[in-house]
C-alpha positions as CSV (number, residue, x, y, z in Angstrom):
1,M,94.9,127.6,127.2
2,C,96.0,124.1,127.0
3,G,96.2,121.9,123.8
4,I,93.7,119.6,122.6
5,V,93.4,117.2,119.5
6,G,91.1,114.2,118.4
7,Y,91.0,111.8,116.3
8,I,88.2,108.9,114.8
9,G,89.0,107.4,111.5
10,G,90.2,104.5,109.4
11,K,94.0,105.1,110.4
12,D,96.1,104.4,114.0
13,A,95.7,106.9,115.9
14,F,98.4,107.1,118.0
15,P,101.1,108.8,115.6
16,I,98.2,111.4,114.7
17,L,98.0,112.8,118.2
18,I,101.0,112.8,118.9
19,K,102.2,114.8,116.0
20,G,99.3,117.1,116.8
21,L,100.1,117.4,120.5
22,Q,103.6,118.5,118.8
23,R,101.9,121.2,116.7
24,L,99.8,121.9,120.3
25,E,102.7,122.6,122.5
26,Y,103.0,126.3,122.6
27,R,99.3,126.3,123.8
28,G,100.8,124.1,127.3
29,Y,103.6,122.5,128.2
30,D,103.6,121.4,131.8
31,S,102.2,117.7,131.3
32,A,100.7,115.4,128.4
33,G,98.4,112.8,127.9
34,I,96.6,111.0,125.6
35,A,93.6,108.5,125.8
36,L,92.9,105.2,123.0
37,L,90.1,103.3,122.4
38,N,90.3,99.8,120.9
39,G,87.9,97.5,122.6
40,T,90.2,98.7,126.2
41,L,90.9,102.3,126.8
42,N,94.3,102.7,127.7
43,I,95.4,106.3,128.9
44,Y,98.9,106.8,129.0
45,K,100.4,110.6,130.8
46,C,102.9,112.4,132.4
47,K,104.4,115.4,134.0
48,G,106.7,117.3,131.1
49,K,106.4,117.6,127.3
50,V,105.3,115.9,124.8
51,N,108.6,114.0,124.2
52,D,108.7,113.0,127.8
53,L,104.6,111.3,126.8
54,I,106.3,109.7,123.5
55,A,109.5,107.7,125.6
56,Y,106.6,106.9,128.4
57,T,104.3,105.1,125.9
58,E,107.4,102.9,124.1
59,G,106.4,99.3,124.7
60,K,103.1,100.0,125.7
61,N,99.6,99.1,124.0
62,I,99.5,102.5,121.3
63,S,96.7,100.9,118.6
64,G,93.6,102.2,118.1
65,N,91.3,104.1,115.8
66,V,89.8,106.3,118.2
67,G,91.4,108.9,120.6
68,I,91.9,111.9,122.2
69,G,95.3,114.1,123.4
70,H,96.3,116.9,125.5
71,T,99.0,119.0,126.7
72,R,98.4,121.1,129.7
73,W,99.2,124.6,130.8
74,A,97.8,124.1,134.5
75,T,95.2,126.2,136.1
76,H,94.0,123.4,139.0
77,G,96.2,121.1,140.3
78,A,100.3,121.2,140.4
79,P,101.4,120.4,136.9
80,N,102.5,116.6,137.4
81,D,101.4,112.9,136.3
82,I,98.2,112.6,138.6
83,N,96.6,115.8,136.9
84,A,97.5,115.5,133.6
85,H,94.9,114.9,131.0
86,P,93.4,113.0,129.9
87,H,90.6,112.0,133.1
88,Q,88.7,109.0,133.6
89,S,84.9,108.4,135.4
90,G,84.9,106.1,138.0
91,N,84.0,103.5,136.4
92,R,86.8,104.2,133.9
93,D,84.6,104.3,130.4
94,I,84.4,107.6,129.6
95,A,87.6,109.7,128.9
96,I,87.7,113.6,128.6
97,I,90.2,116.5,128.2
98,H,89.7,120.0,129.1
99,N,90.9,123.6,128.2
100,G,89.7,126.2,130.4
101,I,88.4,126.7,133.8
102,I,85.3,125.3,135.8
103,E,83.8,128.1,137.9
104,N,82.1,126.2,140.1
105,Y,83.6,122.4,140.3
106,A,83.8,123.0,144.0
107,T,80.2,122.7,144.0
108,I,79.9,119.9,141.5
109,K,82.5,117.9,143.8
110,A,80.8,118.5,146.6
111,E,77.2,117.1,145.5
112,L,79.2,114.3,143.9
113,L,81.3,113.3,146.9
114,K,78.1,113.2,149.0
115,R,77.1,110.3,146.1
116,G,79.6,108.4,146.4
117,H,82.4,109.3,143.6
118,E,86.0,109.1,144.6
119,F,88.6,111.4,142.6
120,E,92.4,111.0,142.5
121,T,93.0,114.6,141.3
122,E,92.9,118.5,142.0
123,T,91.8,119.4,139.1
124,D,88.2,120.6,137.6
125,T,88.0,118.9,134.8
126,E,87.8,115.3,136.9
127,V,84.8,116.8,138.2
128,M,83.0,117.2,134.9
129,V,83.9,113.3,133.5
130,H,82.0,112.4,136.6
131,L,78.8,114.8,136.4
132,I,78.8,113.1,132.6
133,E,79.5,109.6,134.3
134,E,76.4,110.1,136.8
135,I,73.9,111.5,133.9
136,Q,74.7,108.9,131.5
137,D,73.9,106.0,134.4
138,K,70.8,107.5,136.1
139,E,69.2,109.3,132.5
140,N,70.5,106.0,130.7
141,V,71.2,108.5,127.5
142,P,74.0,108.2,124.9
143,L,77.3,109.9,125.9
144,E,76.5,113.3,123.8
145,E,73.0,114.0,125.4
146,A,74.6,113.0,129.5
147,V,77.5,115.7,127.7
148,R,74.6,118.5,127.3
149,I,72.8,117.6,130.5
150,A,76.0,118.3,132.4
151,L,77.5,121.2,130.4
152,R,74.1,123.2,132.0
153,Y,75.1,122.7,135.1
154,V,78.8,123.8,134.5
155,V,79.2,127.5,134.9
156,G,82.9,128.7,133.2
157,A,84.7,128.3,130.2
158,Y,85.4,125.3,128.5
159,A,86.7,123.4,125.5
160,I,85.9,119.4,126.0
161,V,86.2,116.3,124.3
162,V,84.8,112.9,125.7
163,F,84.9,109.2,124.5
164,S,83.5,106.1,125.9
165,K,84.4,103.0,125.2
166,K,80.9,101.7,125.3
167,E,80.4,104.0,121.9
168,P,83.1,103.5,120.4
169,T,82.2,105.2,117.0
170,K,81.9,108.8,118.6
171,L,83.9,111.9,119.9
172,V,81.5,114.5,121.6
173,A,83.5,117.6,121.9
174,A,81.4,121.4,123.2
175,R,82.7,124.8,123.7
176,K,82.0,127.5,125.6
177,S,84.4,130.5,125.6
178,S,87.6,128.3,124.8
179,P,88.3,127.7,120.7
180,L,87.9,124.6,119.1
181,V,87.5,123.4,115.2
182,V,86.4,120.1,113.8
183,G,88.5,118.8,110.4
184,I,86.4,116.5,108.0
185,G,88.6,114.0,107.0
186,K,89.5,113.1,103.5
187,G,88.3,109.1,104.3
188,K,84.9,108.0,105.1
189,G,83.7,108.5,109.1
190,E,87.4,110.4,109.7
191,F,87.5,113.5,112.0
192,F,89.8,115.3,113.7
193,I,89.4,117.9,116.9
194,A,91.6,120.4,118.2
195,S,92.5,124.1,119.8
196,D,93.1,125.1,116.9
197,A,94.0,124.3,113.2
198,T,97.8,123.4,113.1
199,P,97.1,120.0,113.8
200,I,94.6,119.5,111.1
201,V,95.9,121.4,108.4
202,E,98.4,118.3,107.3
203,H,95.2,116.2,107.1
204,T,92.6,118.3,105.8
205,R,91.3,121.5,104.9
206,N,87.6,121.6,105.6
207,V,86.9,122.2,109.0
208,V,83.9,123.7,110.9
209,Y,84.4,126.4,114.1
210,L,82.6,125.7,116.9
211,N,80.5,128.5,118.6
212,D,80.2,129.3,121.9
213,D,77.7,126.6,123.3
214,E,77.6,124.1,120.8
215,I,78.2,120.2,120.7
216,A,79.5,118.3,118.2
217,V,79.3,114.4,118.0
218,V,81.6,112.9,115.4
219,D,80.2,109.8,114.6
220,S,82.4,107.0,112.1
221,N,79.2,105.6,111.0
222,E,76.7,109.0,111.5
223,G,79.0,111.7,110.1
224,L,79.0,114.9,111.9
225,Q,76.3,116.8,114.0
226,I,76.0,120.2,115.7
227,K,73.4,121.2,118.5
228,T,73.6,124.0,121.3
229,I,73.0,123.5,124.6
230,E,69.5,123.6,124.6
231,N,69.3,121.1,122.0
232,E,68.9,123.0,118.8
233,V,70.3,121.0,115.9
234,K,73.0,123.7,113.7
235,N,73.8,123.4,110.1
236,P,77.6,122.8,110.3
237,F,79.3,125.6,108.2
238,V,82.4,124.5,106.6
239,Q,85.2,126.6,106.1
240,E,88.6,125.8,104.3
241,L,91.9,126.8,105.9
242,E,94.1,129.6,104.7
243,W,97.2,128.0,106.1
244,S,99.2,125.4,104.4
245,L,101.5,122.8,105.9
246,E,104.7,124.6,105.1
247,T,103.8,127.5,107.6
248,I,103.5,125.7,110.8
249,E,107.2,123.9,109.9
250,K,110.3,125.4,111.0
251,G,111.7,125.9,107.5
252,G,115.4,125.3,108.1
253,Y,115.4,127.7,111.3
254,E,116.1,126.8,114.9
255,H,113.3,127.8,116.6
256,F,110.2,129.5,115.4
257,M,110.5,132.8,117.2
258,L,113.6,133.3,114.7
259,K,111.5,131.9,111.6
260,E,109.0,134.4,112.4
261,I,110.9,137.0,113.1
262,Y,112.7,136.8,109.7
263,E,108.9,136.5,108.4
264,Q,108.1,139.9,108.8
265,P,109.0,141.4,105.2
266,K,106.4,139.2,103.8
267,S,104.0,138.9,106.6
268,I,103.7,143.2,106.7
269,L,103.1,143.0,102.8
270,D,100.5,140.6,103.4
271,S,99.1,143.0,105.2
272,M,98.7,145.4,103.0
273,R,98.2,143.5,100.2
274,G,94.9,144.6,98.2
275,R,94.6,146.9,100.8
276,L,97.0,149.7,99.8
277,N,97.0,151.3,96.4
278,V,100.2,153.8,96.6
279,K,99.4,154.7,92.7
280,E,96.2,156.3,93.3
281,G,96.7,156.9,97.0
282,L,93.7,154.2,97.9
283,I,93.7,152.4,101.1
284,A,91.0,149.5,101.5
285,L,89.8,147.8,104.4
286,G,86.9,145.9,103.0
287,G,86.4,144.2,106.4
288,I,85.1,147.5,107.9
289,K,83.6,149.0,104.9
290,D,80.3,149.3,106.6
291,Y,81.7,151.6,109.4
292,E,83.6,153.6,107.7
293,Q,81.6,156.5,108.5
294,K,81.0,155.2,112.5
295,L,85.0,155.5,112.8
296,R,85.0,159.0,111.0
297,R,82.8,160.2,113.1
298,A,83.7,158.6,116.6
299,K,83.6,161.2,119.4
300,R,86.4,158.4,120.9
301,I,88.2,155.5,120.1
302,I,88.7,152.7,122.8
303,I,91.5,150.1,122.0
304,V,91.1,146.9,124.4
305,A,94.1,144.1,124.0
306,C,96.5,142.2,126.3
307,G,100.3,141.7,126.3
308,T,102.0,143.1,122.6
309,S,98.8,143.7,121.4
310,W,98.0,146.2,123.9
311,H,101.4,148.3,122.8
312,A,100.1,147.6,119.5
313,G,97.2,149.6,120.7
314,L,99.4,152.3,122.2
315,V,101.0,152.8,119.1
316,A,97.9,153.1,117.6
317,E,96.9,155.6,120.1
318,Y,99.4,157.9,119.0
319,L,98.7,157.1,115.2
320,F,94.7,158.1,115.3
321,E,95.2,160.6,117.5
322,D,98.4,162.3,115.5
323,L,97.3,161.5,112.1
324,A,93.4,161.8,112.3
325,R,92.8,163.6,115.5
326,V,90.5,161.3,116.8
327,P,90.7,160.8,120.7
328,V,91.6,157.1,122.3
329,E,91.9,155.4,124.9
330,V,93.9,152.3,125.4
331,E,92.7,149.8,128.3
332,Y,94.2,146.6,129.2
333,A,91.4,144.2,128.7
334,S,91.7,142.1,131.8
335,E,91.2,145.4,134.1
336,F,88.7,147.2,131.5
337,R,85.6,145.3,133.2
338,Y,86.4,145.7,136.5
339,R,86.6,149.5,136.4
340,N,82.9,150.0,135.5
341,P,84.1,151.5,132.2
342,I,81.7,154.3,131.0
343,I,80.7,153.8,127.3
344,N,78.9,155.3,124.7
345,E,76.8,154.3,121.5
346,E,78.9,157.0,119.5
347,D,82.1,154.7,120.6
348,V,83.9,153.0,118.7
349,V,85.9,150.1,120.6
350,I,88.7,148.4,118.6
351,A,89.7,144.6,120.0
352,I,93.4,143.3,118.9
353,S,94.3,140.1,119.4
354,Q,96.7,137.7,117.5
355,S,94.6,134.6,118.4
356,G,91.4,136.3,118.3
357,E,90.6,134.0,121.9
358,T,92.1,136.0,124.5
359,A,89.7,135.6,127.2
360,D,89.8,138.5,128.9
361,T,89.4,140.6,125.3
362,L,86.2,139.0,124.6
363,A,85.0,139.6,128.0
364,A,85.6,143.3,127.3
365,I,84.2,142.7,123.7
366,R,81.0,141.2,125.0
367,L,80.6,144.4,127.7
368,A,81.0,147.0,125.3
369,K,78.5,145.4,122.9
370,E,75.8,145.5,126.0
371,K,76.4,149.2,126.3
372,G,75.8,149.6,122.5
373,A,79.1,150.4,121.1
374,T,80.8,149.5,118.1
375,I,83.2,147.1,118.0
376,L,85.8,146.1,115.5
377,G,88.3,143.5,115.8
378,I,92.1,143.1,114.5
379,C,92.8,139.6,114.4
380,N,95.0,137.0,112.6
381,V,93.4,134.0,112.8
382,V,90.5,133.6,110.6
383,G,87.5,131.6,112.2
384,S,88.3,132.2,115.7
385,S,85.8,133.9,118.5
386,I,86.7,137.8,118.1
387,P,86.0,138.1,114.5
388,R,82.6,136.1,114.8
389,I,81.5,138.1,118.1
390,T,82.5,142.0,116.4
391,H,80.4,144.2,114.3
392,A,83.7,143.9,111.7
393,G,87.2,143.9,111.8
394,A,90.2,143.5,109.8
395,Y,92.3,140.1,109.3
396,T,96.2,140.6,109.5
397,H,96.7,138.0,107.4
398,A,100.5,137.2,109.4
399,G,100.1,133.6,108.8
400,P,100.5,131.4,111.4
401,E,102.4,132.5,114.5
402,I,103.8,129.0,116.9
403,G,106.6,131.0,119.2
404,V,104.9,132.3,122.5
405,A,106.8,135.5,122.4
406,S,105.1,137.0,119.4
407,T,106.6,139.1,116.9
408,K,105.1,139.5,113.4
409,A,102.0,139.4,114.7
410,F,102.9,142.6,116.3
411,T,104.9,144.3,113.5
412,A,101.0,142.8,111.3
413,Q,98.7,144.7,113.9
414,L,100.5,147.9,113.4
415,T,100.7,147.9,109.8
416,V,96.6,147.2,109.9
417,L,96.1,149.8,112.8
418,T,98.3,152.5,110.7
419,L,96.5,151.7,107.7
420,M,93.1,152.5,109.4
421,A,94.4,155.5,110.5
422,L,95.8,157.1,106.9
423,Q,91.9,156.4,106.0
424,I,90.0,157.7,108.8
425,A,92.6,160.7,108.3
426,K,92.4,161.2,104.4
427,Q,88.2,161.3,105.3
428,K,88.2,163.9,108.0
429,G,90.6,165.9,105.6
430,T,93.3,166.2,109.0
431,L,96.2,165.1,106.3
432,T,97.5,167.4,103.6
433,E,97.4,165.4,100.5
434,S,101.3,165.5,99.9
435,R,101.9,164.5,104.0
436,Y,99.2,161.5,103.3
437,R,100.7,160.9,99.9
438,Q,104.3,160.4,101.4
439,L,103.1,158.1,104.5
440,L,101.8,155.7,101.9
441,S,104.8,155.8,100.3
442,E,106.7,155.5,103.2
443,L,104.3,152.4,104.0
444,E,105.1,150.9,101.2
445,L,108.7,150.6,101.8
446,I,108.5,149.3,105.2
447,P,108.6,145.6,104.5
448,Q,112.0,145.8,102.0
449,K,113.7,148.3,105.2
450,V,112.8,145.1,107.8
451,E,114.3,142.9,105.6
452,E,117.6,145.5,105.6
453,I,117.6,144.9,109.3
454,L,117.6,141.9,109.2
455,K,120.5,141.4,106.8
456,T,122.4,144.0,108.3
457,T,122.1,144.0,112.0
458,E,121.9,140.0,113.2
459,E,125.5,139.9,113.8
460,Q,126.2,143.1,115.6
461,I,123.4,141.9,117.8
462,Q,124.7,138.8,118.5
463,Y,128.0,140.3,119.6
464,I,125.4,142.6,122.3
465,A,123.5,139.9,123.6
466,E,126.9,137.9,124.2
467,E,128.1,141.4,126.1
468,F,124.7,141.0,128.1
469,K,123.6,137.5,128.3
470,D,124.3,137.2,132.2
471,V,123.3,140.4,133.2
472,R,120.5,140.6,135.7
473,N,118.1,143.5,134.6
474,F,117.5,145.6,131.6
475,L,116.0,149.4,131.1
476,Y,114.5,150.6,127.8
477,L,113.7,153.7,127.2
478,G,111.7,155.9,124.5
479,R,110.0,158.6,123.5
480,G,106.5,159.3,121.7
481,Y,105.9,156.8,119.0
482,N,108.8,154.4,120.2
483,F,107.8,154.3,124.1
484,P,105.8,151.5,123.4
485,V,108.2,149.7,121.1
486,A,110.4,150.3,124.8
487,L,107.7,148.8,126.3
488,E,107.5,145.9,123.8
489,G,111.3,145.2,124.0
490,A,111.2,145.0,127.5
491,L,108.5,142.2,127.5
492,K,110.6,140.1,124.5
493,L,113.4,139.7,126.7
494,K,111.3,139.0,130.1
495,E,109.1,136.4,128.6
496,I,112.2,134.2,126.8
497,S,115.4,135.4,128.5
498,Y,113.7,135.5,132.3
499,I,116.4,138.5,132.3
500,H,114.2,141.4,134.8
501,A,113.4,144.1,132.2
502,E,111.2,147.8,132.5
503,G,110.2,149.9,129.6
504,Y,109.9,153.5,130.6
505,P,109.1,156.8,128.5
506,A,112.8,158.3,128.5
507,A,111.5,161.7,130.3
508,E,110.4,159.6,133.3
509,M,113.9,158.4,134.0
510,K,114.3,161.2,136.5
511,H,111.2,160.4,138.2
512,G,112.4,156.8,139.7
513,P,114.3,154.3,137.8
514,I,117.6,156.6,137.2
515,A,118.2,155.2,140.7
516,L,119.3,151.9,139.2
517,I,121.6,152.7,136.8
518,D,125.1,151.7,137.4
519,E,128.0,150.8,135.4
520,E,126.4,147.2,135.3
521,M,122.8,148.5,133.9
522,P,122.8,148.2,130.0
523,I,120.1,150.2,129.2
524,V,118.1,150.5,125.7
525,V,117.4,153.9,124.0
526,M,114.9,154.1,121.0
527,A,116.8,157.0,119.6
528,S,115.4,157.3,115.7
529,N,112.5,160.3,116.7
530,K,113.2,163.3,114.9
531,S,110.7,165.0,116.8
532,A,112.3,164.5,119.7
533,Y,116.2,163.6,118.8
534,E,117.8,166.6,121.0
535,K,116.0,165.2,124.2
536,I,116.8,162.0,124.0
537,V,120.2,162.5,123.5
538,S,120.2,164.8,126.6
539,N,118.6,161.3,128.1
540,I,121.7,159.2,126.6
541,Q,123.8,162.2,128.0
542,E,122.4,161.2,132.0
543,V,122.8,158.2,131.6
544,K,126.3,158.0,130.2
545,A,127.1,160.4,133.3
546,R,125.9,157.5,135.6
547,K,128.2,155.2,134.1
548,G,125.0,153.3,132.6
549,R,126.1,150.9,129.2
550,I,123.8,152.3,126.7
551,I,122.4,150.7,123.7
552,T,120.2,153.1,120.6
553,I,118.8,152.0,118.0
554,T,118.8,155.2,115.4
555,A,118.6,156.3,112.0
556,E,121.4,155.2,109.7
557,D,122.6,158.2,109.0
558,D,123.4,159.4,112.7
559,K,126.7,160.4,113.7
560,E,126.2,161.9,116.8
561,L,125.0,158.6,119.4
562,E,128.5,157.4,117.3
563,E,130.1,159.1,120.4
564,L,128.2,158.8,123.1
565,A,126.5,154.9,123.4
566,E,128.7,152.2,123.5
567,F,126.6,150.6,121.3
568,V,124.9,151.5,118.2
569,I,122.2,149.7,116.2
570,K,121.4,151.8,112.8
571,I,117.9,151.2,110.7
572,P,116.8,152.8,108.1
573,D,115.3,156.1,107.9
574,T,111.7,156.3,107.5
575,A,108.6,158.7,108.7
576,E,108.5,159.0,112.6
577,P,104.6,157.1,112.7
578,L,106.0,154.1,111.1
579,S,109.2,153.7,113.0
580,P,108.3,151.2,115.8
581,M,107.3,148.7,112.6
582,L,111.5,149.0,112.1
583,S,112.7,149.9,115.8
584,V,111.5,147.0,117.3
585,V,112.8,144.3,114.9
586,P,116.8,144.6,116.7
587,L,115.0,144.1,120.1
588,Q,113.3,141.0,119.4
589,L,116.4,139.6,117.6
590,L,118.2,141.2,121.1
591,A,115.9,139.2,123.1
592,Y,116.4,135.9,120.9
593,H,119.9,136.0,121.3
594,I,119.9,136.5,124.7
595,A,117.9,133.6,125.3
596,V,119.7,131.1,123.4
597,L,123.1,132.0,124.7
598,R,121.4,131.4,128.3
599,G,120.3,128.0,127.5
600,C,116.3,129.3,127.5
601,D,113.5,127.6,125.7
602,V,112.6,130.2,123.3
603,D,109.2,129.3,121.9
604,Q,108.0,127.5,124.7
605,P,109.5,129.8,127.7
606,R,108.5,128.8,131.4
607,N,105.2,129.7,132.9
608,L,103.4,131.2,129.4
609,A,101.0,129.7,126.8
610,K,100.7,131.2,123.4
611,S,97.1,131.4,123.6
612,V,95.7,133.0,126.6
613,T,91.9,131.0,126.8
614,V,91.1,131.9,130.4
615,E,91.2,134.5,132.7
């Protein structure tokens, strides 16, 4: 889950690497380091964030037109100066940066120790660079060939970039189960390498996404060459980035998370754009067009995802079963393959991931694919792994999401899932024409209703955040479509404020959580469901009787809850299947403002990384 950046060309590498690491810091921020080549190989690394690295390099030799940089989320070895990347070979000629986990590193290390290698760190990555050194010395081969041979011994996941002071015109990169992209620069012999496109978009729009088991050699004299670990030469497929530089800047907001919360009217609209025609009553999801019949005839849909995407999947379970009458199972991708699941060729598996690189979700996809199921992906990042290995799918078009706590990706995923459910329902005839048309019309209004929430509720939510910023526990309750929203609200608060929070179905409160309620416990109740309104009011009465402090999210025409709840956050009314896209927004703002008041690092919460690319 680390961030990788590399540069070779005619410019000074240091500022390019540093800015690239700052753009990648959401992927990991335990430690950071760079290696620069200018006749000599200079490595600077330290525990902490990229700003700590900048301070550490003051007054040092940072010249060079070739370099690699890394920002770390620790797996093997504590986050400290020694274990920070880059790592060097024993002869100090070769440097490497690595994202992933080498599962058999201990076995390789034992063999290398027997041959006289000495190790300075606790990392699996240092073992790999020593193995490359051993092969190059023994076989007398170029760096890229030594890397290729070394990777044949490696078991695990990796994205690596390697260079050697003996071959100063080249960088060698390789990937397996961890993302890596090559940017083709505008200058002669200029190339960029990174974990994702965020450090590259400032310099070029032309990129090549590496596939698993591929090795890229970028040479300032000979250009770009790609081959497989089996030594098969590949023709690079150059794509044009959709993102612009403006989309990865804060744009005047204090934090990326707040910017991304406020981008939701646009990101939801972009997820519908070209897909929804209310006037004609049409939905067109071009990415899954060839699999519409398979979806319509599916006896079961299995949704696999992690974290916030799993919560989107839970909402989709209600959508597909309620509207399209298709049985749905929602699985944690991390558990899916470990329980020997029953998967049939008639099943459709929907994999949901913001990054398209989530390791557990990728593993679940591979298992389902082996069993003959049809795999559809819902993903935000064009060119990422999930769109490439699924049979078909749909992009959410939410734009870059830099804040570690996902916000706009969630509502964009709900938008696409809603379109899918409505499309299947229309084709199967499980909705009346009037109900179908009503839902289309309501869906089209969601962006402006989200905008209304953002304009009318933030001041109130800031006041509520001030009231509860020092509590130790929160409880979130919801029913039906809004139960997954309760889970998502609790997750947001946990992620960025470090307050313990739990989400429950409201009816389950009496089966345990009610024991926690006292005059110090805030309870957030999702109360916008008209179908279960009376029962939700009863739950609120139960909390009130035990002196719990009640915060409700309810429809703007609700008068009853003003007398029962201490705080009432009102949102525009909408059709119940669409309500999660509205009710989640105040919860995102509540988590954000509480975290800010507690002095937490909102965009880079402790121990978390944006893209979980290791298991």
